[in-house]
All heavy atoms as TSV, in Angstrom:
chain	resi	resn	atom	element	x	y	z
A	1	HIS	N	N	-14.856	4.890	19.719
A	1	HIS	CA	C	-13.693	5.677	19.359
A	1	HIS	C	C	-13.310	5.424	17.984
A	1	HIS	O	O	-13.168	4.195	17.506
A	1	HIS	CB	C	-12.541	5.283	20.203
A	1	HIS	CG	C	-11.302	6.212	20.045
A	1	HIS	ND1	N	-10.156	5.684	19.575
A	1	HIS	CD2	C	-11.076	7.465	20.253
A	1	HIS	CE1	C	-9.295	6.591	19.345
A	1	HIS	NE2	N	-9.796	7.758	19.863
A	2	LEU	N	N	-13.146	6.401	17.067
A	2	LEU	CA	C	-12.741	6.304	15.642
A	2	LEU	C	C	-11.451	6.961	15.372
A	2	LEU	O	O	-11.308	8.109	15.869
A	2	LEU	CB	C	-13.907	6.873	14.822
A	2	LEU	CG	C	-13.715	6.723	13.395
A	2	LEU	CD1	C	-14.209	5.372	12.865
A	2	LEU	CD2	C	-14.667	7.781	12.576
A	3	LEU	N	N	-10.476	6.352	14.727
A	3	LEU	CA	C	-9.219	6.892	14.480
A	3	LEU	C	C	-9.015	6.851	13.002
A	3	LEU	O	O	-9.218	5.782	12.398
A	3	LEU	CB	C	-8.117	6.211	15.146
A	3	LEU	CG	C	-6.722	6.531	14.781
A	3	LEU	CD1	C	-6.283	7.915	15.361
A	3	LEU	CD2	C	-5.728	5.443	15.341
A	4	VAL	N	N	-8.560	7.944	12.304
A	4	VAL	CA	C	-8.290	8.061	10.946
A	4	VAL	C	C	-6.855	8.384	10.685
A	4	VAL	O	O	-6.435	9.422	11.239
A	4	VAL	CB	C	-9.224	9.023	10.176
A	4	VAL	CG1	C	-8.913	9.091	8.690
A	4	VAL	CG2	C	-10.720	8.590	10.486
A	5	THR	N	N	-6.045	7.664	9.933
A	5	THR	CA	C	-4.722	8.026	9.439
A	5	THR	C	C	-4.621	7.977	7.997
A	5	THR	O	O	-5.341	7.345	7.270
A	5	THR	CB	C	-3.726	7.028	9.989
A	5	THR	OG1	O	-3.947	5.732	9.432
A	5	THR	CG2	C	-3.816	6.904	11.585
A	6	VAL	N	N	-3.772	8.824	7.502
A	6	VAL	CA	C	-3.507	9.018	6.064
A	6	VAL	C	C	-1.921	8.865	5.842
A	6	VAL	O	O	-1.255	9.702	6.530
A	6	VAL	CB	C	-4.033	10.339	5.389
A	6	VAL	CG1	C	-3.565	10.450	4.028
A	6	VAL	CG2	C	-5.589	10.541	5.520
A	7	ASP	N	N	-1.578	7.781	5.141
A	7	ASP	CA	C	-0.158	7.470	5.139
A	7	ASP	C	C	0.576	7.396	6.292
A	7	ASP	O	O	1.691	7.973	6.602
A	7	ASP	CB	C	0.542	8.399	4.098
A	7	ASP	CG	C	0.149	8.159	2.661
A	7	ASP	OD1	O	-0.376	7.037	2.433
A	7	ASP	OD2	O	0.364	9.013	1.748
A	8	GLY	N	N	-0.169	6.814	7.401
A	8	GLY	CA	C	0.573	6.657	8.657
A	8	GLY	C	C	0.414	7.901	9.655
A	8	GLY	O	O	0.819	7.872	10.793
A	9	VAL	N	N	-0.115	9.097	9.174
A	9	VAL	CA	C	-0.283	10.251	9.936
A	9	VAL	C	C	-1.768	10.305	10.396
A	9	VAL	O	O	-2.653	10.305	9.653
A	9	VAL	CB	C	0.061	11.527	9.076
A	9	VAL	CG1	C	-0.103	12.815	9.862
A	9	VAL	CG2	C	1.623	11.466	8.551
A	10	THR	N	N	-1.866	10.400	11.833
A	10	THR	CA	C	-3.054	10.696	12.358
A	10	THR	C	C	-3.761	11.887	11.994
A	10	THR	O	O	-3.106	13.059	12.166
A	10	THR	CB	C	-3.104	10.488	13.903
A	10	THR	OG1	O	-2.580	9.302	14.224
A	10	THR	CG2	C	-4.459	10.709	14.488
A	11	VAL	N	N	-4.906	11.919	11.280
A	11	VAL	CA	C	-5.649	13.205	10.900
A	11	VAL	C	C	-6.839	13.481	11.657
A	11	VAL	O	O	-7.339	14.551	11.628
A	11	VAL	CB	C	-6.013	13.092	9.392
A	11	VAL	CG1	C	-4.623	13.110	8.532
A	11	VAL	CG2	C	-6.960	11.993	9.034
A	12	GLY	N	N	-7.236	12.512	12.446
A	12	GLY	CA	C	-8.397	12.707	13.344
A	12	GLY	C	C	-8.915	11.598	14.221
A	12	GLY	O	O	-8.537	10.499	13.856
A	13	GLU	N	N	-9.422	11.955	15.316
A	13	GLU	CA	C	-9.807	11.003	16.331
A	13	GLU	C	C	-11.201	11.571	16.778
A	13	GLU	O	O	-11.353	12.782	17.003
A	13	GLU	CB	C	-8.968	10.761	17.547
A	13	GLU	CG	C	-7.643	10.090	17.211
A	13	GLU	CD	C	-6.822	9.871	18.441
A	13	GLU	OE1	O	-7.319	9.004	19.369
A	13	GLU	OE2	O	-5.794	10.480	18.535
A	14	THR	N	N	-12.183	10.742	17.016
A	14	THR	CA	C	-13.496	11.146	17.428
A	14	THR	C	C	-14.285	10.041	18.147
A	14	THR	O	O	-13.891	8.944	18.100
A	14	THR	CB	C	-14.306	11.772	16.375
A	14	THR	OG1	O	-15.482	12.391	16.807
A	14	THR	CG2	C	-14.693	10.663	15.394
A	15	GLN	N	N	-15.211	10.500	18.867
A	15	GLN	CA	C	-16.194	9.560	19.592
A	15	GLN	C	C	-17.430	9.423	18.704
A	15	GLN	O	O	-17.869	10.473	18.283
A	15	GLN	CB	C	-16.457	9.831	21.036
A	15	GLN	CG	C	-15.315	9.838	21.914
A	15	GLN	CD	C	-14.721	8.390	22.106
A	15	GLN	OE1	O	-13.633	8.131	21.919
A	15	GLN	NE2	N	-15.565	7.466	22.616
A	16	ILE	N	N	-17.996	8.203	18.699
A	16	ILE	CA	C	-19.295	8.057	18.081
A	16	ILE	C	C	-20.226	7.680	19.258
A	16	ILE	O	O	-20.117	6.616	19.766
A	16	ILE	CB	C	-19.276	6.916	17.102
A	16	ILE	CG1	C	-18.273	7.143	15.962
A	16	ILE	CG2	C	-20.795	6.780	16.427
A	16	ILE	CD1	C	-18.410	8.385	15.189
A	17	ASN	N	N	-20.947	8.627	19.702
A	17	ASN	CA	C	-21.702	8.463	20.995
A	17	ASN	C	C	-23.023	7.605	20.811
A	17	ASN	O	O	-23.391	6.943	21.723
A	17	ASN	CB	C	-22.068	9.807	21.552
A	17	ASN	CG	C	-20.839	10.573	22.008
A	17	ASN	OD1	O	-19.873	9.946	22.513
A	17	ASN	ND2	N	-20.717	11.892	21.732
A	18	ASP	N	N	-23.595	7.689	19.695
A	18	ASP	CA	C	-24.908	6.897	19.473
A	18	ASP	C	C	-24.651	5.989	18.185
A	18	ASP	O	O	-24.707	6.370	17.042
A	18	ASP	CB	C	-26.061	7.824	19.119
A	18	ASP	CG	C	-27.296	7.019	19.014
A	18	ASP	OD1	O	-27.340	5.752	19.048
A	18	ASP	OD2	O	-28.329	7.711	18.679
A	19	PRO	N	N	-24.393	4.745	18.519
A	19	PRO	CA	C	-23.895	3.750	17.439
A	19	PRO	C	C	-25.027	3.479	16.514
A	19	PRO	O	O	-24.731	2.874	15.388
A	19	PRO	CB	C	-23.386	2.559	18.147
A	19	PRO	CG	C	-24.049	2.539	19.460
A	19	PRO	CD	C	-24.157	4.085	19.822
A	20	GLU	N	N	-26.217	3.842	16.822
A	20	GLU	CA	C	-27.323	3.507	16.017
A	20	GLU	C	C	-27.744	4.698	15.043
A	20	GLU	O	O	-28.760	4.615	14.449
A	20	GLU	CB	C	-28.601	3.140	16.794
A	20	GLU	CG	C	-28.346	1.863	17.693
A	20	GLU	CD	C	-28.101	0.626	16.745
A	20	GLU	OE1	O	-28.720	0.461	15.716
A	20	GLU	OE2	O	-27.228	-0.317	17.240
A	21	SER	N	N	-27.059	5.816	15.115
A	21	SER	CA	C	-27.325	7.010	14.297
A	21	SER	C	C	-26.249	7.226	13.200
A	21	SER	O	O	-25.130	6.726	13.292
A	21	SER	CB	C	-27.601	8.204	15.194
A	21	SER	OG	O	-26.352	8.610	15.771
A	22	GLY	N	N	-26.592	8.039	12.231
A	22	GLY	CA	C	-25.659	8.405	11.351
A	22	GLY	C	C	-24.727	9.396	11.899
A	22	GLY	O	O	-25.006	10.139	12.922
A	23	PHE	N	N	-23.621	9.567	11.308
A	23	PHE	CA	C	-22.595	10.671	11.776
A	23	PHE	C	C	-21.882	11.207	10.531
A	23	PHE	O	O	-21.810	10.644	9.436
A	23	PHE	CB	C	-21.696	10.115	12.850
A	23	PHE	CG	C	-20.750	8.870	12.266
A	23	PHE	CD1	C	-19.531	9.320	11.814
A	23	PHE	CD2	C	-21.062	7.595	12.197
A	23	PHE	CE1	C	-18.671	8.384	11.248
A	23	PHE	CE2	C	-20.252	6.780	11.782
A	23	PHE	CZ	C	-18.962	6.929	11.353
A	24	HIS	N	N	-21.166	12.434	10.719
A	24	HIS	CA	C	-20.555	13.095	9.645
A	24	HIS	C	C	-19.293	13.737	10.360
A	24	HIS	O	O	-19.469	14.466	11.271
A	24	HIS	CB	C	-21.501	14.162	9.066
A	24	HIS	CG	C	-20.740	14.930	7.945
A	24	HIS	ND1	N	-21.219	16.115	7.634
A	24	HIS	CD2	C	-19.773	14.664	7.070
A	24	HIS	CE1	C	-20.480	16.631	6.600
A	24	HIS	NE2	N	-19.708	15.758	6.322
A	25	ARG	N	N	-18.091	13.328	9.907
A	25	ARG	CA	C	-16.893	14.046	10.524
A	25	ARG	C	C	-16.024	14.463	9.386
A	25	ARG	O	O	-15.910	13.889	8.308
A	25	ARG	CB	C	-16.144	13.035	11.244
A	25	ARG	CG	C	-16.796	12.420	12.457
A	25	ARG	CD	C	-17.172	13.410	13.540
A	25	ARG	NE	N	-17.546	12.784	14.773
A	25	ARG	CZ	C	-18.781	12.450	15.059
A	25	ARG	NH1	N	-19.729	12.694	14.219
A	25	ARG	NH2	N	-19.115	11.992	16.297
A	26	LEU	N	N	-15.392	15.670	9.557
A	26	LEU	CA	C	-14.354	16.278	8.704
A	26	LEU	C	C	-13.070	16.344	9.356
A	26	LEU	O	O	-12.949	16.753	10.460
A	26	LEU	CB	C	-14.900	17.708	8.228
A	26	LEU	CG	C	-16.194	17.695	7.429
A	26	LEU	CD1	C	-16.549	19.120	7.129
A	26	LEU	CD2	C	-16.246	17.052	6.205
A	27	PHE	N	N	-12.057	15.912	8.726
A	27	PHE	CA	C	-10.712	16.053	9.174
A	27	PHE	C	C	-9.784	16.669	8.090
A	27	PHE	O	O	-10.011	16.374	6.971
A	27	PHE	CB	C	-10.081	14.579	9.485
A	27	PHE	CG	C	-10.927	13.926	10.485
A	27	PHE	CD1	C	-11.606	12.695	10.175
A	27	PHE	CD2	C	-10.949	14.302	11.882
A	27	PHE	CE1	C	-12.201	12.014	11.145
A	27	PHE	CE2	C	-11.780	13.647	12.771
A	27	PHE	CZ	C	-12.349	12.432	12.425
A	28	ALA	N	N	-8.915	17.551	8.578
A	28	ALA	CA	C	-7.947	18.221	7.750
A	28	ALA	C	C	-6.792	17.301	7.322
A	28	ALA	O	O	-6.317	16.567	8.148
A	28	ALA	CB	C	-7.438	19.444	8.277
A	29	LEU	N	N	-6.445	17.265	6.043
A	29	LEU	CA	C	-5.294	16.434	5.664
A	29	LEU	C	C	-3.962	17.121	5.706
A	29	LEU	O	O	-3.990	18.352	5.576
A	29	LEU	CB	C	-5.511	15.900	4.220
A	29	LEU	CG	C	-6.724	15.127	3.966
A	29	LEU	CD1	C	-6.966	14.887	2.456
A	29	LEU	CD2	C	-6.739	13.846	4.744
A	30	PRO	N	N	-2.922	16.505	6.054
A	30	PRO	CA	C	-1.605	17.161	6.069
A	30	PRO	C	C	-1.138	17.615	4.774
A	30	PRO	O	O	-1.388	16.946	3.678
A	30	PRO	CB	C	-0.588	15.981	6.564
A	30	PRO	CG	C	-1.337	14.721	6.333
A	30	PRO	CD	C	-2.809	15.016	6.284
A	31	ASP	N	N	-0.531	18.616	4.756
A	31	ASP	CA	C	0.004	19.386	3.469
A	31	ASP	C	C	0.942	18.414	2.738
A	31	ASP	O	O	1.091	18.419	1.451
A	31	ASP	CB	C	0.755	20.689	3.829
A	31	ASP	CG	C	-0.165	21.744	4.286
A	31	ASP	OD1	O	-1.386	21.709	3.967
A	31	ASP	OD2	O	0.322	22.612	4.927
A	32	SER	N	N	1.466	17.476	3.508
A	32	SER	CA	C	2.617	16.548	2.845
A	32	SER	C	C	1.942	15.710	1.868
A	32	SER	O	O	2.576	15.018	1.067
A	32	SER	CB	C	3.292	15.736	3.900
A	32	SER	OG	O	2.293	14.970	4.714
A	33	ILE	N	N	0.557	15.501	1.824
A	33	ILE	CA	C	0.020	14.584	0.836
A	33	ILE	C	C	-0.415	15.315	-0.425
A	33	ILE	O	O	-0.904	14.649	-1.432
A	33	ILE	CB	C	-1.165	13.699	1.416
A	33	ILE	CG1	C	-2.450	14.752	1.721
A	33	ILE	CG2	C	-0.672	12.943	2.556
A	33	ILE	CD1	C	-3.628	13.839	1.737
A	34	ALA	N	N	-0.350	16.636	-0.457
A	34	ALA	CA	C	-0.743	17.399	-1.607
A	34	ALA	C	C	-0.015	16.939	-2.905
A	34	ALA	O	O	1.078	16.706	-2.910
A	34	ALA	CB	C	-0.422	18.932	-1.457
A	35	GLY	N	N	-0.791	16.724	-3.903
A	35	GLY	CA	C	-0.255	16.371	-5.205
A	35	GLY	C	C	-0.116	14.842	-5.343
A	35	GLY	O	O	0.285	14.382	-6.465
A	36	ARG	N	N	-0.258	14.006	-4.361
A	36	ARG	CA	C	0.085	12.491	-4.535
A	36	ARG	C	C	-1.149	12.057	-5.368
A	36	ARG	O	O	-2.232	12.336	-5.206
A	36	ARG	CB	C	0.065	11.894	-3.122
A	36	ARG	CG	C	1.305	12.312	-2.452
A	36	ARG	CD	C	1.430	11.443	-1.135
A	36	ARG	NE	N	2.349	11.860	-0.350
A	36	ARG	CZ	C	2.641	11.370	0.865
A	36	ARG	NH1	N	2.014	10.293	1.322
A	36	ARG	NH2	N	3.619	11.772	1.596
A	37	LYS	N	N	-0.726	10.965	-6.113
A	37	LYS	CA	C	-1.853	10.307	-6.901
A	37	LYS	C	C	-2.639	9.271	-5.999
A	37	LYS	O	O	-3.697	8.966	-6.329
A	37	LYS	CB	C	-1.209	9.530	-8.059
A	37	LYS	CG	C	-0.708	10.564	-9.128
A	37	LYS	CD	C	-0.286	9.791	-10.445
A	37	LYS	CE	C	0.176	10.743	-11.419
A	37	LYS	NZ	N	0.673	10.113	-12.614
A	38	THR	N	N	-1.995	8.717	-5.054
A	38	THR	CA	C	-2.513	7.755	-4.195
A	38	THR	C	C	-2.092	8.084	-2.645
A	38	THR	O	O	-0.988	8.548	-2.415
A	38	THR	CB	C	-2.155	6.283	-4.452
A	38	THR	OG1	O	-0.734	6.107	-4.382
A	38	THR	CG2	C	-2.578	5.967	-5.881
A	39	VAL	N	N	-2.905	7.667	-1.720
A	39	VAL	CA	C	-2.647	7.672	-0.392
A	39	VAL	C	C	-3.406	6.419	0.357
A	39	VAL	O	O	-4.225	5.828	-0.327
A	39	VAL	CB	C	-3.061	8.948	0.375
A	39	VAL	CG1	C	-2.462	10.171	-0.195
A	39	VAL	CG2	C	-4.706	9.144	0.296
A	40	VAL	N	N	-2.805	6.088	1.427
A	40	VAL	CA	C	-3.474	4.994	2.123
A	40	VAL	C	C	-4.172	5.610	3.329
A	40	VAL	O	O	-3.648	6.176	4.246
A	40	VAL	CB	C	-2.342	3.986	2.694
A	40	VAL	CG1	C	-3.016	2.967	3.566
A	40	VAL	CG2	C	-1.582	3.359	1.528
A	41	VAL	N	N	-5.558	5.371	3.329
A	41	VAL	CA	C	-6.359	5.734	4.438
A	41	VAL	C	C	-6.635	4.649	5.276
A	41	VAL	O	O	-7.211	3.609	4.828
A	41	VAL	CB	C	-7.704	6.481	3.766
A	41	VAL	CG1	C	-8.604	6.911	4.957
A	41	VAL	CG2	C	-7.304	7.596	2.878
A	42	GLU	N	N	-6.405	4.723	6.623
A	42	GLU	CA	C	-6.851	3.661	7.551
A	42	GLU	C	C	-7.778	4.189	8.512
A	42	GLU	O	O	-7.608	5.307	9.068
A	42	GLU	CB	C	-5.574	3.220	8.236
A	42	GLU	CG	C	-5.887	2.048	9.170
A	42	GLU	CD	C	-4.683	1.619	9.984
A	42	GLU	OE1	O	-3.481	2.092	9.724
A	42	GLU	OE2	O	-4.812	0.651	10.784
A	43	ILE	N	N	-8.945	3.446	8.731
A	43	ILE	CA	C	-9.913	3.824	9.728
A	43	ILE	C	C	-10.012	2.749	10.682
A	43	ILE	O	O	-10.387	1.534	10.336
A	43	ILE	CB	C	-11.295	4.049	8.965
A	43	ILE	CG1	C	-11.171	5.204	7.873
A	43	ILE	CG2	C	-12.385	4.415	9.890
A	43	ILE	CD1	C	-12.324	5.283	6.918
A	44	ARG	N	N	-9.862	3.050	11.902
A	44	ARG	CA	C	-9.944	2.124	13.015
A	44	ARG	C	C	-11.163	2.508	13.891
A	44	ARG	O	O	-11.242	3.657	14.265
A	44	ARG	CB	C	-8.702	2.082	13.779
A	44	ARG	CG	C	-7.543	1.522	13.085
A	44	ARG	CD	C	-6.356	1.579	14.068
A	44	ARG	NE	N	-5.047	1.452	13.352
A	44	ARG	CZ	C	-3.943	1.440	14.014
A	44	ARG	NH1	N	-3.859	1.529	15.263
A	44	ARG	NH2	N	-2.896	1.285	13.231
A	45	VAL	N	N	-11.817	1.417	14.341
A	45	VAL	CA	C	-12.811	1.698	15.411
A	45	VAL	C	C	-12.584	0.748	16.495
A	45	VAL	O	O	-12.115	-0.462	16.429
A	45	VAL	CB	C	-14.368	1.504	14.829
A	45	VAL	CG1	C	-14.482	0.113	14.347
A	45	VAL	CG2	C	-15.324	1.868	15.755
A	46	ASP	N	N	-12.756	1.243	17.740
A	46	ASP	CA	C	-12.507	0.487	19.012
A	46	ASP	C	C	-13.401	0.917	20.171
A	46	ASP	O	O	-13.499	2.210	20.271
A	46	ASP	CB	C	-11.123	0.721	19.310
A	46	ASP	CG	C	-10.719	-0.240	20.597
A	46	ASP	OD1	O	-11.095	-1.349	20.646
A	46	ASP	OD2	O	-10.113	0.397	21.595
A	47	PRO	N	N	-14.143	0.052	20.680
A	47	PRO	CA	C	-14.095	-1.283	20.599
A	47	PRO	C	C	-15.010	-1.870	19.400
A	47	PRO	O	O	-15.879	-1.059	18.990
A	47	PRO	CB	C	-14.642	-1.814	21.781
A	47	PRO	CG	C	-15.597	-0.735	22.293
A	47	PRO	CD	C	-15.115	0.551	21.723
A	48	VAL	N	N	-14.928	-2.944	19.037
A	48	VAL	CA	C	-15.822	-3.624	18.028
A	48	VAL	C	C	-16.684	-4.620	18.795
A	48	VAL	O	O	-16.327	-5.040	19.909
A	48	VAL	CB	C	-15.082	-4.418	16.929
A	48	VAL	CG1	C	-14.291	-3.376	16.075
A	48	VAL	CG2	C	-14.155	-5.418	17.419
A	49	GLU	N	N	-17.810	-4.925	18.296
A	49	GLU	CA	C	-18.648	-5.898	18.820
A	49	GLU	C	C	-18.482	-7.210	18.212
A	49	GLU	O	O	-18.517	-7.327	16.949
A	49	GLU	CB	C	-20.125	-5.479	18.837
A	49	GLU	CG	C	-21.124	-6.325	19.584
A	49	GLU	CD	C	-22.443	-5.651	19.573
A	49	GLU	OE1	O	-22.580	-4.449	19.624
A	49	GLU	OE2	O	-23.500	-6.432	19.645
A	50	ARG	N	N	-18.308	-8.284	18.958
A	50	ARG	CA	C	-18.198	-9.584	18.330
A	50	ARG	C	C	-19.517	-10.481	18.547
A	50	ARG	O	O	-20.038	-10.604	19.644
A	50	ARG	CB	C	-17.010	-10.330	19.077
A	50	ARG	CG	C	-16.701	-11.615	18.424
A	50	ARG	CD	C	-15.254	-11.842	18.633
A	50	ARG	NE	N	-14.658	-13.034	17.959
A	50	ARG	CZ	C	-14.288	-13.182	16.625
A	50	ARG	NH1	N	-14.415	-12.032	15.905
A	50	ARG	NH2	N	-13.864	-14.218	16.091
A	51	LYS	N	N	-20.055	-10.888	17.374
A	51	LYS	CA	C	-21.268	-11.693	17.320
A	51	LYS	C	C	-21.094	-12.796	16.341
A	51	LYS	O	O	-20.684	-12.569	15.242
A	51	LYS	CB	C	-22.431	-10.797	16.932
A	51	LYS	CG	C	-22.921	-9.881	17.791
A	51	LYS	CD	C	-24.236	-9.169	17.325
A	51	LYS	CE	C	-24.784	-8.122	18.381
A	51	LYS	NZ	N	-25.921	-7.452	17.743
A	52	ASP	N	N	-21.401	-13.967	16.875
A	52	ASP	CA	C	-21.403	-15.118	15.884
A	52	ASP	C	C	-20.091	-15.367	15.177
A	52	ASP	O	O	-20.072	-15.674	14.021
A	52	ASP	CB	C	-22.447	-15.112	14.984
A	52	ASP	CG	C	-23.881	-15.066	15.562
A	52	ASP	OD1	O	-24.014	-15.826	16.687
A	52	ASP	OD2	O	-24.747	-14.457	15.207
A	53	GLY	N	N	-18.985	-15.041	15.949
A	53	GLY	CA	C	-17.545	-15.191	15.275
A	53	GLY	C	C	-17.182	-14.037	14.400
A	53	GLY	O	O	-16.196	-14.253	13.702
A	54	HIS	N	N	-17.875	-12.973	14.266
A	54	HIS	CA	C	-17.678	-11.875	13.417
A	54	HIS	C	C	-17.443	-10.595	14.273
A	54	HIS	O	O	-18.237	-10.390	15.092
A	54	HIS	CB	C	-18.757	-11.666	12.318
A	54	HIS	CG	C	-18.890	-12.765	11.456
A	54	HIS	ND1	N	-18.133	-13.118	10.303
A	54	HIS	CD2	C	-19.895	-13.790	11.450
A	54	HIS	CE1	C	-18.517	-14.131	9.696
A	54	HIS	NE2	N	-19.556	-14.665	10.434
A	55	ASP	N	N	-16.546	-9.719	13.783
A	55	ASP	CA	C	-16.445	-8.416	14.379
A	55	ASP	C	C	-17.248	-7.418	13.776
A	55	ASP	O	O	-17.210	-7.325	12.461
A	55	ASP	CB	C	-14.951	-7.947	14.374
A	55	ASP	CG	C	-14.081	-8.788	15.228
A	55	ASP	OD1	O	-14.574	-9.353	16.284
A	55	ASP	OD2	O	-12.852	-8.936	15.034
A	56	TYR	N	N	-17.998	-6.553	14.370
A	56	TYR	CA	C	-18.797	-5.504	13.786
A	56	TYR	C	C	-18.299	-4.076	14.394
A	56	TYR	O	O	-18.119	-4.103	15.678
A	56	TYR	CB	C	-20.311	-5.725	14.166
A	56	TYR	CG	C	-20.729	-6.871	13.529
A	56	TYR	CD1	C	-20.863	-8.150	14.095
A	56	TYR	CD2	C	-21.325	-6.861	12.224
A	56	TYR	CE1	C	-21.305	-9.303	13.556
A	56	TYR	CE2	C	-21.885	-7.931	11.664
A	56	TYR	CZ	C	-21.863	-9.145	12.243
A	56	TYR	OH	O	-22.402	-10.273	11.585
A	57	GLY	N	N	-18.043	-3.203	13.551
A	57	GLY	CA	C	-17.544	-1.854	13.969
A	57	GLY	C	C	-18.415	-0.819	13.439
A	57	GLY	O	O	-19.412	-0.384	14.171
A	58	VAL	N	N	-18.098	-0.385	12.277
A	58	VAL	CA	C	-18.743	0.818	11.767
A	58	VAL	C	C	-19.227	0.514	10.326
A	58	VAL	O	O	-18.424	-0.018	9.536
A	58	VAL	CB	C	-17.842	2.117	11.777
A	58	VAL	CG1	C	-18.596	3.274	11.062
A	58	VAL	CG2	C	-17.473	2.489	13.170
A	59	LEU	N	N	-20.354	1.008	9.833
A	59	LEU	CA	C	-20.761	0.918	8.462
A	59	LEU	C	C	-20.670	2.332	7.892
A	59	LEU	O	O	-21.003	3.270	8.442
A	59	LEU	CB	C	-22.197	0.465	8.382
A	59	LEU	CG	C	-22.465	-0.971	8.760
A	59	LEU	CD1	C	-23.967	-1.235	8.680
A	59	LEU	CD2	C	-21.770	-1.973	7.962
A	60	PHE	N	N	-20.069	2.374	6.728
A	60	PHE	CA	C	-19.850	3.790	6.048
A	60	PHE	C	C	-20.750	3.652	4.891
A	60	PHE	O	O	-20.808	2.840	4.059
A	60	PHE	CB	C	-18.462	3.979	5.584
A	60	PHE	CG	C	-17.482	4.113	6.827
A	60	PHE	CD1	C	-16.767	3.012	7.280
A	60	PHE	CD2	C	-17.464	5.359	7.411
A	60	PHE	CE1	C	-15.955	3.232	8.418
A	60	PHE	CE2	C	-16.585	5.465	8.569
A	60	PHE	CZ	C	-15.887	4.465	9.140
A	61	GLY	N	N	-21.342	4.891	4.571
A	61	GLY	CA	C	-22.097	5.101	3.302
A	61	GLY	C	C	-21.322	5.873	2.328
A	61	GLY	O	O	-21.262	5.593	1.068
A	62	LYS	N	N	-20.388	6.861	2.714
A	62	LYS	CA	C	-19.587	7.638	1.831
A	62	LYS	C	C	-18.313	8.078	2.601
A	62	LYS	O	O	-18.277	8.524	3.722
A	62	LYS	CB	C	-20.264	8.814	1.448
A	62	LYS	CG	C	-19.544	9.625	0.359
A	62	LYS	CD	C	-20.180	10.906	0.126
A	62	LYS	CE	C	-21.042	10.953	-1.169
A	62	LYS	NZ	N	-21.504	12.250	-1.505
A	63	ILE	N	N	-17.209	7.812	1.897
A	63	ILE	CA	C	-15.912	8.288	2.329
A	63	ILE	C	C	-15.306	9.053	1.263
A	63	ILE	O	O	-15.175	8.570	0.106
A	63	ILE	CB	C	-14.905	7.085	2.782
A	63	ILE	CG1	C	-15.527	6.385	3.974
A	63	ILE	CG2	C	-13.607	7.735	3.206
A	63	ILE	CD1	C	-14.838	5.124	4.299
A	64	ALA	N	N	-14.864	10.363	1.441
A	64	ALA	CA	C	-14.319	11.180	0.367
A	64	ALA	C	C	-13.178	11.942	0.754
A	64	ALA	O	O	-12.976	12.332	1.952
A	64	ALA	CB	C	-15.468	11.979	-0.155
A	65	ILE	N	N	-12.256	12.172	-0.153
A	65	ILE	CA	C	-11.193	13.162	0.034
A	65	ILE	C	C	-11.381	14.277	-0.987
A	65	ILE	O	O	-11.438	14.077	-2.072
A	65	ILE	CB	C	-9.757	12.570	-0.175
A	65	ILE	CG1	C	-9.498	11.393	0.808
A	65	ILE	CG2	C	-8.710	13.546	-0.195
A	65	ILE	CD1	C	-8.075	10.745	0.669
A	66	LEU	N	N	-11.677	15.398	-0.440
A	66	LEU	CA	C	-12.042	16.671	-1.277
A	66	LEU	C	C	-10.878	17.498	-1.370
A	66	LEU	O	O	-10.102	17.800	-0.401
A	66	LEU	CB	C	-13.225	17.284	-0.619
A	66	LEU	CG	C	-14.353	16.436	-0.479
A	66	LEU	CD1	C	-15.483	17.186	0.265
A	66	LEU	CD2	C	-15.015	15.914	-1.824
A	67	PRO	N	N	-10.727	18.231	-2.593
A	67	PRO	CA	C	-9.653	19.247	-2.675
A	67	PRO	C	C	-9.853	20.445	-1.816
A	67	PRO	O	O	-10.810	20.699	-1.448
A	67	PRO	CB	C	-9.565	19.539	-4.208
A	67	PRO	CG	C	-10.957	19.184	-4.785
A	67	PRO	CD	C	-11.460	18.137	-3.707
């Protein structure tokens, strides 16, 4: 399960069904962030896998906010 928030507002939730494959997701941003110079993007994944004292969740190649 993947959850994405922008400035505390949930913009998307999705399932990643095959953790060994690549994935691509698009989420619409709230109009309230238009024109801001900065935003806080939070990406949560649950559950994570714990190995050798480290938590493993998701690896990202590219994350972008497009106009």
